[in-house]
PAZAPA-4460 file (N, C-alpha, C; in steps of 0.05 Angstrom, whole numbers, plus 32768, in hexadecimal, padded with zeros to 4 digits):
% residues 212
    n_x    n_y    n_z   ca_x   ca_y   ca_z    c_x    c_y    c_z   seq   type   mol
   7E57   8070   73F5   7E6F   8069   73E6   7E81   8081   73E5     1      X     A
   7E9A   807F   73EF   7EAC   8096   73EF   7EB3   809E   73D3     2      X     A
   7EB6   80B8   73CF   7EBB   80C2   73B4   7ED9   80C5   73AF     3      X     A
   7EEA   80C6   73C3   7F06   80CD   73BF   7F14   80BB   73AC     4      X     A
   7F13   80A0   73AF   7F21   808F   739C   7F18   8093   737F     5      X     A
   7EFE   8098   737B   7EF3   809C   7361   7EFB   80B7   7355     6      X     A
   7EFC   80CB   7367   7F05   80E6   735E   7F23   80E5   7356     7      X     A
   7F32   80D6   7367   7F4F   80D3   7361   7F54   80C5   7346     8      X     A
   7F44   80B1   7341   7F47   80A2   7327   7F3E   80B4   7310     9      X     A
   7F29   80C2   7313   7F20   80D4   72FE   7F35   80E9   72F8    10      X     A
   7F41   80F4   730D   7F56   8108   730A   7F6F   80FD   72FC    11      X     A
   7F76   80E4   7304   7F8D   80D7   72F8   7F89   80D2   72DA    12      X     A
   7F71   80CA   72D2   7F6B   80C6   72B6   7F6A   80E1   72A7    13      X     A
   7F60   80F5   72B4   7F5F   810F   72A7   7F7A   811A   72A0    14      X     A
   7F8D   8115   72B2   7FA8   811F   72AE   7FBB   810C   729F    15      X     A
   7FB1   80F4   7298   7FC2   80E0   728B   7FC8   80E8   726E    16      X     A
   7FDE   80DF   7264   7FE5   80E3   7247   7FD2   80D2   7236    17      X     A
   7FD2   80D7   721C   7FC2   80C7   720A   7FCA   80AA   720C    18      X     A
   7FE4   80A5   720E   7FED   8089   7211   7FE5   807D   722B    19      X     A
   7FE6   808D   7240   7FDD   8084   725B   7FBF   807C   725A    20      X     A
   7FAF   808C   724D   7F92   8085   724A   7F8F   806B   723B    21      X     A
   7F9E   8068   7226   7F9C   8050   7215   7FA4   8037   7224    22      X     A
   7FBB   8038   7232   7FC4   8020   7241   7FB3   801B   7259    23      X     A
   7FA8   8030   7265   7F95   802C   727B   7F7C   801D   7272    24      X     A
   7F72   8025   725B   7F5A   8017   7250   7F61   7FFA   7249    25      X     A
   7F78   7FF6   723E   7F80   7FDA   7237   7F83   7FC9   7250    26      X     A
   7F8D   7FD5   7266   7F8F   7FC6   727F   7F73   7FBF   728A    27      X     A
   7F60   7FD2   7287   7F45   7FCC   7290   7F39   7FB6   7280    28      X     A
   7F3E   7FB5   7266   7F34   7F9F   7255   7F41   7F85   725E    29      X     A
   7F5A   7F86   7264   7F68   7F6E   726D   7F5B   7F62   7286    30      X     A
   7F55   7F72   7299   7F49   7F68   72B2   7F2C   7F61   72AE    31      X     A
   7F1D   7F72   72A0   7F00   7F6C   729C   7EFC   7F53   728B    32      X     A
   7F10   7F4C   727A   7F0E   7F34   726A   7F0E   7F1B   727A    33      X     A
   7F13   7F1D   7294   7F11   7F06   72A6   7EF5   7EF9   72A3    34      X     A
   7EE1   7F0A   72A0   7EC6   7F00   729C   7EC3   7EF1   7282    35      X     A
   7ECF   7EFB   726D   7ECE   7EEE   7253   7EDE   7ED3   7253    36      X     A
   7EF5   7ED4   7261   7F05   7EBB   7264   7EF5   7EA6   7274    37      X     A
   7EEA   7EAE   728A   7EDB   7E9C   729B   7EC3   7E8F   728D    38      X     A
   7EB7   7E9E   727B   7EA0   7E94   726C   7EA8   7E85   7253    39      X     A
   7EC2   7E83   724E   7ECC   7E75   7236   7EC8   7E84   721C    40      X     A
   7EC4   7E9E   721E   7EC0   7EAE   7206   7EDA   7EB5   71F8    41      X     A
   7EEF   7EBB   7208   7F09   7EC1   71FC   7F1E   7EB1   720A    42      X     A
   7F35   7EAE   71FD   7F4C   7EA1   7209   7F5D   7EB6   7218    43      X     A
   7F66   7EB0   7230   7F73   7EC3   7241   7F8F   7ECC   7236    44      X     A
   7F9A   7EBD   7224   7FB5   7EC4   7219   7FB3   7ED0   71FD    45      X     A
   7F9C   7ED9   71F5   7F98   7EE4   71DA   7F96   7F03   71DD    46      X     A
   7FA4   7F11   71CB   7FA2   7F2E   71CB   7F86   7F37   71C3    47      X     A
   7F7B   7F4D   71CF   7F88   7F5F   71E1   7F83   7F59   71FE    48      X     A
   7F7B   7F40   7204   7F73   7F39   721F   7F89   7F2E   7231    49      X     A
   7FA0   7F28   7226   7FB5   7F1C   7236   7FC7   7F31   7243    50      X     A
   7FD4   7F28   7259   7FE7   7F39   7266   7FFE   7F3F   7253    51      X     A
   8005   7F2C   7241   801A   7F31   722E   8013   7F48   721B    52      X     A
   7FF9   7F4C   7216   7FF1   7F62   7205   7FF8   7F7D   7211    53      X     A
   7FF6   7F7F   722B   7FFD   7F98   7238   801A   7F9F   7234    54      X     A
   802B   7F8B   7233   8047   7F8F   722D   804C   7F94   7210    55      X     A
   8042   7F82   71FF   8048   7F83   71E2   803C   7F9C   71D5    56      X     A
   8023   7FA2   71DB   8016   7FBA   71D0   8022   7FD3   71DE    57      X     A
   8029   7FD0   71F8   8034   7FE6   7206   804F   7FEE   71FA    58      X     A
   805E   7FDB   71F1   8079   7FE1   71E6   8076   7FF1   71CC    59      X     A
   8060   7FEE   71BE   805D   7FFD   71A5   8058   801B   71A9    60      X     A
   804C   8021   71C1   8043   803C   71C7   8033   8048   71B0    61      X     A
   8023   8037   71A4   8013   803E   718C   7FF5   803C   7193    62      X     A
   7FE8   8052   7196   7FCB   8052   719C   7FBC   8043   7187    63      X     A
   7FC2   8048   716E   7FB4   803B   7158   7FB6   801D   7159    64      X     A
   7FCE   8013   7161   7FD2   7FF6   7163   7FC0   7FEA   7178    65      X     A
   7FBE   7FF8   718F   7FAD   7FEE   71A5   7F90   7FEE   719C    66      X     A
   7F87   8004   7190   7F6B   8005   7187   7F65   7FF0   7172    67      X     A
   7F78   7FEA   7160   7F74   7FD6   714C   7F71   7FBA   7159    68      X     A
   7F82   7FB4   716D   7F81   7F9A   717A   7F66   7F97   7189    69      X     A
   7F5D   7FAC   7195   7F43   7FAB   71A4   7F2C   7FA8   7190    70      X     A
   7F2D   7FB8   717B   7F17   7FB7   7168   7F15   7F9C   7159    71      X     A
   7F2B   7F8E   7158   7F2B   7F74   714A   7F19   7F60   7158    72      X     A
   7F12   7F65   7171   7F01   7F53   7180   7EE4   7F5D   7183    73      X     A
   7EDE   7F73   7177   7EC3   7F7F   717B   7EAD   7F6D   716E    74      X     A
   7EB2   7F63   7157   7E9D   7F53   7149   7E96   7F3B   7159    75      X     A
   7EAA   7F2D   7165   7EA4   7F14   7173   7E96   7F1A   718E    76      X     A
   7E9A   7F32   7199   7E8E   7F38   71B3   7E73   7F47   71B1    77      X     A
   7E6C   7F50   7199   7E54   7F60   7196   7E3B   7F50   719E    78      X     A
   7E3C   7F36   719B   7E24   7F26   71A1   7E1D   7F27   71BF    79      X     A
   7E30   7F2E   71D0   7E2B   7F2F   71ED   7E21   7F4A   71F6    80      X     A
   7E21   7F5E   71E5   7E1A   7F79   71ED   7DFC   7F7B   71F1    81      X     A
   7DF4   7F8E   7201   7DD8   7F95   7205   7DCD   7FA2   71EC    82      X     A
   7DB3   7F9F   71E7   7DA7   7FAC   71D0   7DAA   7FCA   71D2    83      X     A
   7DB6   7FD7   71BE   7DBB   7FF4   71C1   7DA2   8005   71C4    84      X     A
   7D8B   7FFB   71BB   7D72   800A   71BC   7D63   8005   71D5    85      X     A
   7D61   7FEC   71DD   7D51   7FE4   71F5   7D61   7FDF   720E    86      X     A
   7D7B   7FDA   720B   7D8C   7FD4   7222   7D88   7FB7   722C    87      X     A
   7D78   7FA8   721D   7D73   7F8C   7225   7D8B   7F7A   721F    88      X     A
   7D90   7F67   7230   7DA6   7F54   722D   7D9C   7F3B   721E    89      X     A
   7DAF   7F2C   7212   7DA7   7F13   7204   7D99   7F00   7217    90      X     A
   7DA1   7F00   7231   7D94   7EF0   7246   7D92   7F00   725F    91      X     A
   7D7F   7EFA   7270   7D7C   7F08   7289   7D8A   7EF8   729F    92      X     A
   7DA5   7EF7   729D   7DB5   7EE8   72B1   7DCC   7EF9   72B9    93      X     A
   7DD8   7EF2   72D0   7DF1   7EFF   72D9   7E07   7EFB   72C4    94      X     A
   7E08   7EE4   72B8   7E1C   7EDE   72A4   7E1A   7EF1   728D    95      X     A
   7E02   7EF5   7283   7DFD   7F06   726C   7E04   7F23   7273    96      X     A
   7DFE   7F2C   728B   7E04   7F47   7294   7E22   7F4B   7295    97      X     A
   7E30   7F38   72A0   7E4D   7F3B   72A3   7E5B   7F3A   7288    98      X     A
   7E52   7F29   7276   7E5D   7F27   725B   7E58   7F41   724C    99      X     A
   7E41   7F4C   724F   7E3B   7F65   7242   7E4D   7F7C   724B   100      X     A
   7E51   7F7D   7265   7E62   7F92   7271   7E7F   7F8F   7267   101      X     A
   7E89   7F77   7268   7EA5   7F72   7260   7EA8   7F78   7242   102      X     A
   7E95   7F71   7232   7E97   7F75   7215   7E96   7F93   720E   103      X     A
   7E88   7FA3   721E   7E84   7FBF   7217   7E9F   7FCE   7218   104      X     A
   7EB2   7FC6   7228   7ECC   7FD3   7229   7ED9   7FD1   720D   105      X     A
   7ED6   7FBB   7200   7EE1   7FB6   71E5   7ED0   7FC5   71D0   106      X     A
   7EB6   7FC3   71D3   7EA4   7FCE   71BF   7EA4   7FEC   71BE   107      X     A
   7EAC   7FF9   71D4   7EAD   8016   71D4   7EC6   8022   71C8   108      X     A
   7ED8   8012   71BF   7EF1   801C   71B3   7EEC   8024   7196   109      X     A
   7EDD   8039   7193   7ED3   8041   7179   7EDF   805C   7170   110      X     A
   7EEE   8069   7181   7EF7   8084   717A   7F0F   8084   7167   111      X     A
   7F18   809C   7160   7F2D   80A0   714C   7F48   809F   7158   112      X     A
   7F4B   809F   7172   7F65   80A1   717F   7F6C   80BD   7188   113      X     A
   7F5A   80D0   7182   7F5F   80EB   718C   7F5A   80EC   71AA   114      X     A
   7F65   8101   71B6   7F64   8104   71D3   7F48   8101   71DE   115      X     A
   7F34   810E   71D3   7F19   810D   71DE   7F0D   80F1   71DD   116      X     A
   7F12   80E3   71C8   7F07   80C8   71C6   7F16   80B4   71D8   117      X     A
   7F30   80B8   71DB   7F3F   80A7   71ED   7F36   80AC   720A   118      X     A
   7F32   80C5   7211   7F29   80CC   722C   7F0E   80BF   7231   119      X     A
   7EFC   80C1   721F   7EE1   80B5   7222   7EE3   8097   7225   120      X     A
   7EF2   808A   7214   7EF5   806D   7215   7F03   8064   722F   121      X     A
   7F18   8071   7236   7F27   8069   724E   7F16   806E   7267   122      X     A
   7F08   8084   7268   7EF6   8089   727F   7EE0   8074   7281   123      X     A
   7ED5   806C   726A   7EC0   8058   7269   7ECB   803D   7273   124      X     A
   7EE3   8035   7268   7EEF   801C   7271   7EF5   801C   728E   125      X     A
   7EFF   8032   7298   7F06   8034   72B5   7EED   8030   72C6   126      X     A
   7ED7   803E   72BF   7EBF   803D   72CE   7EB2   8021   72CD   127      X     A
   7EB1   8016   72B4   7EA4   7FFC   72B1   7EB4   7FE5   72BE   128      X     A
   7ECF   7FE7   72BE   7EDF   7FD3   72CB   7ED9   7FD3   72E9   129      X     A
   7ED6   7FEB   72F5   7ECE   7FEC   7311   7EB2   7FE1   7315   130      X     A
   7EA0   7FE8   7303   7E84   7FDE   7305   7E83   7FBF   7304   131      X     A
   7E94   7FB3   72F3   7E95   7F96   72F2   7E9E   7F8A   730C   132      X     A
   7EB3   7F96   7318   7EBD   7F8D   7332   7EA7   7F91   7347   133      X     A
   7E99   7FA7   7345   7E83   7FAC   7359   7E6D   7F97   7356   134      X     A
   7E66   7F91   733D   7E50   7F7E   7338   7E58   7F62   7342   135      X     A
   7E71   7F5A   733D   7E7A   7F40   7348   7E7A   7F40   7366   136      X     A
   7E82   7F57   7372   7E82   7F59   738F   7E67   7F56   739B   137      X     A
   7E52   7F5F   738D   7E37   7F5E   7398   7E29   7F43   7395   138      X     A
   7E36   7F30   7388   7E2A   7F16   7383   7E2D   7F02   739A   139      X     A
   7E3A   7F0B   73AF   7E3D   7EFA   73C6   7E49   7EDE   73C0   140      X     A
   7E5F   7EDF   73B1   7E6D   7EC7   73A8   7E82   7EBE   73BD   141      X     A
   7E86   7EA4   73BF   7E9A   7E9A   73D1   7EB6   7EA4   73CA   142      X     A
   7EBB   7EA6   73B0   7ED5   7EAF   73A7   7EDA   7ECC   73AD   143      X     A
   7EC5   7EDC   73AE   7EC8   7EF8   73B6   7ECE   7EFA   73D4   144      X     A
   7EC1   7EEA   73E4   7EC7   7EEA   7400   7EE4   7EE2   7405   145      X     A
   7EEE   7ECF   73F6   7F0A   7EC7   73F9   7F1D   7EDD   73F0   146      X     A
   7F15   7EEB   73DA   7F26   7F01   73D1   7F26   7F17   73E6   147      X     A
   7F0F   7F1D   73F1   7F0E   7F32   7406   7F20   7F2C   741E   148      X     A
   7F20   7F13   7426   7F30   7F0B   743D   7F4E   7F0D   7438   149      X     A
   7F56   7F09   741E   7F72   7F09   7417   7F7C   7F24   740C   150      X     A
   7F69   7F35   7405   7F70   7F4F   73F8   7F61   7F66   7406   151      X     A
   7F6B   7F70   741C   7F5D   7F86   7429   7F59   7F9E   7417   152      X     A
   7F42   7FAB   7419   7F3C   7FC1   7407   7F4F   7FD9   740D   153      X     A
   7F5B   7FE5   73F9   7F6C   7FFB   73FD   7F5E   8016   7403   154      X     A
   7F43   8016   7400   7F34   802E   7405   7F1E   8029   7419   155      X     A
   7F1A   803A   742C   7F06   8037   7440   7EEA   8037   7434   156      X     A
   7EDA   8023   743C   7EBE   8021   7434   7EBA   801A   7417   157      X     A
   7ECF   8013   7408   7ECC   8008   73ED   7ED3   7FEA   73EE   158      X     A
   7EC1   7FD9   73E5   7EC6   7FBC   73E6   7EE0   7FB5   73D9   159      X     A
   7EEC   7F9F   73E2   7F07   7F98   73D9   7F0A   7F96   73BA   160      X     A
   7EF7   7F88   73AD   7EFA   7F83   7391   7EFA   7F9D   7380   161      X     A
   7EE5   7FAE   7382   7EE6   7FC7   7373   7EFD   7FD9   737C   162      X     A
   7F04   7FD8   7396   7F1A   7FE8   73A0   7F34   7FE0   7393   163      X     A
   7F38   7FC6   7390   7F51   7FBD   7384   7F52   7FC5   7366   164      X     A
   7F3B   7FC5   7359   7F3A   7FCE   733D   7F42   7FEC   733B   165      X     A
   7F36   7FFC   734D   7F3D   8019   734D   7F5B   801C   7353   166      X     A
   7F65   800E   7367   7F81   8011   736E   7F93   8008   7357   167      X     A
   7F8C   7FF2   734A   7F9C   7FE9   7333   7F9D   7FFD   731D   168      X     A
   7F86   8009   7316   7F86   801D   7302   7F98   8035   7309   169      X     A
   7F96   803E   7321   7FA7   8054   732A   7FC4   804D   732A   170      X     A
   7FCB   8035   7332   7FE7   802D   7333   7FF2   802B   7316   171      X     A
   7FE2   8021   7304   7FEB   801F   72E8   7FF1   803B   72DD   172      X     A
   7FDF   804E   72E2   7FE3   8069   72D9   7FFC   8075   72E6   173      X     A
   8001   806F   72FF   8018   8079   730D   8032   806D   7300   174      X     A
   8031   8053   72FB   8048   8046   72EF   804F   8051   72D4   175      X     A
   803A   8058   72C4   803F   8062   72AA   804D   807D   72AA   176      X     A
   804C   808B   72C0   805A   80A5   72C3   8077   80A1   72CC   177      X     A
   807E   8088   72D4   8099   8083   72DE   80AC   807F   72C7   178      X     A
   80C6   807E   72CE   80DB   8079   72BA   80E5   805C   72BC   179      X     A
   80D6   804B   72C9   80DF   802F   72CE   80E0   8021   72B3   180      X     A
   80F7   8014   72AE   80FB   8006   7294   80E9   7FED   7293   181      X     A
   80E1   7FE2   72A9   80D0   7FCA   72AA   80B3   7FD1   72AF   182      X     A
   80AB   7FEA   72A9   8090   7FF3   72B1   807A   7FE2   72A4   183      X     A
   807D   7FD9   728B   8068   7FCA   727E   8065   7FAE   728B   184      X     A
   807C   7FA2   7292   807A   7F88   729F   806D   7F8B   72BB   185      X     A
   8073   7FA0   72C9   8067   7FA5   72E3   8049   7FAA   72E0   186      X     A
   8041   7FB8   72CC   8025   7FBD   72C7   8017   7FA3   72C0   187      X     A
   8023   7F92   72AF   8018   7F79   72A8   8015   7F66   72C0   188      X     A
   8029   7F66   72D1   8027   7F56   72EA   8011   7F60   72FD   189      X     A
   8010   7F7A   72FF   7FFC   7F86   7311   7FDF   7F80   7307   190      X     A
   7FDB   7F85   72ED   7FC0   7F80   72E2   7FBA   7F62   72E2   191      X     A
   7FCF   7F52   72DD   7FCB   7F35   72DC   7FC4   7F29   72F6   192      X     A
   7FCF   7F34   730C   7FC8   7F29   7327   7FAB   7F2C   732D   193      X     A
   7FA0   7F44   7327   7F83   7F48   732C   7F73   7F39   7318   194      X     A
   7F7B   7F37   72FF   7F6C   7F28   72EB   7F6A   7F0A   72F3   195      X     A
   7F80   7EFF   72FE   7F7F   7EE3   7306   7F6A   7EDE   731B   196      X     A
   7F68   7EF1   732E   7F53   7EEF   7343   7F38   7EF3   7337   197      X     A
   7F35   7F05   7324   7F1B   7F0A   7317   7F11   7EF2   7307   198      X     A
   7F24   7EE3   72FB   7F1C   7ECB   72EB   7F0F   7EB7   72FE   199      X     A
   7F1A   7EB3   7315   7F0F   7EA0   7329   7EF3   7EA9   7332   200      X     A
   7EF1   7EC3   7338   7ED8   7ECE   7341   7EC3   7ECD   732B   201      X     A
   7ECB   7ED5   7313   7EB9   7ED5   72FC   7EAF   7EB9   72F5   202      X     A
   7EC1   7EA5   72F8   7EB9   7E8A   72F3   7EA2   7E82   7305   203      X     A
   7EA3   7E89   731E   7E8D   7E83   7330   7E74   7E93   7329   204      X     A
   7E78   7EAC   7321   7E61   7EBD   731A   7E53   7EB3   7301   205      X     A
   7E63   7EAA   72ED   7E57   7E9F   72D5   7E47   7E85   72DB   206      X     A
   7E53   7E75   72ED   7E45   7E5C   72F5   7E2B   7E62   7302   207      X     A
   7E2B   7E76   7314   7E13   7E7F   7321   7DFF   7E89   730D   208      X     A
   7E09   7E99   72F9   7DF7   7EA5   72E5   7DEA   7E90   72D4   209      X     A
   7DF9   7E7A   72CE   7DED   7E65   72BD   7DD6   7E57   72CB   210      X     A
   7DD4   7E5A   72E5   7DBD   7E4E   72F4   7DA6   7E61   72F8   211      X     A
   7DA9   7E7A   72EF   7D93   7E8E   72F3   7D7B   7E86   72E2   212      X     A
***
């Protein structure tokens, strides 16, 4: 597995502003929530999981507001988390594994909003969002094959789905550094395009998991 895309993403997060880290994490939650949407756990148009949330919360430029919106969903998602002591899942299925991973992005929003905690949370969200894409890619789903044929991987030797997640994260961080007046709408559209594909893929994955 080539290291360059991952090193580039790590470097971009390291140099991002506090607000960049926050909105990057929110974007990861938006896309990872495709699993939650596909499983019927959350509604796709409800904050903080909607594309609209990226715009509305983005306009506030308020880290505390983002953390508050994310934390408001922690109680409802805690049931899907792995046992903190044993690491065991509620069920030994692909569905349970995916739901646990997607929920963790929300459940890890526990910091105070200081730089160190934002960095840790954003790095975690970034890594786990790529891991979710990687896990879906490894399930040999028909929808993944269709995605691969329509979305060539932007990085050599990285499968299309995780590669697109890495590229999306990098592009969002790049856009946040721009002076574009429509930057939040562009970020929402960018994240939403990949999330739409992930919902289709996750729906097939959840269906497969229900039969495990």
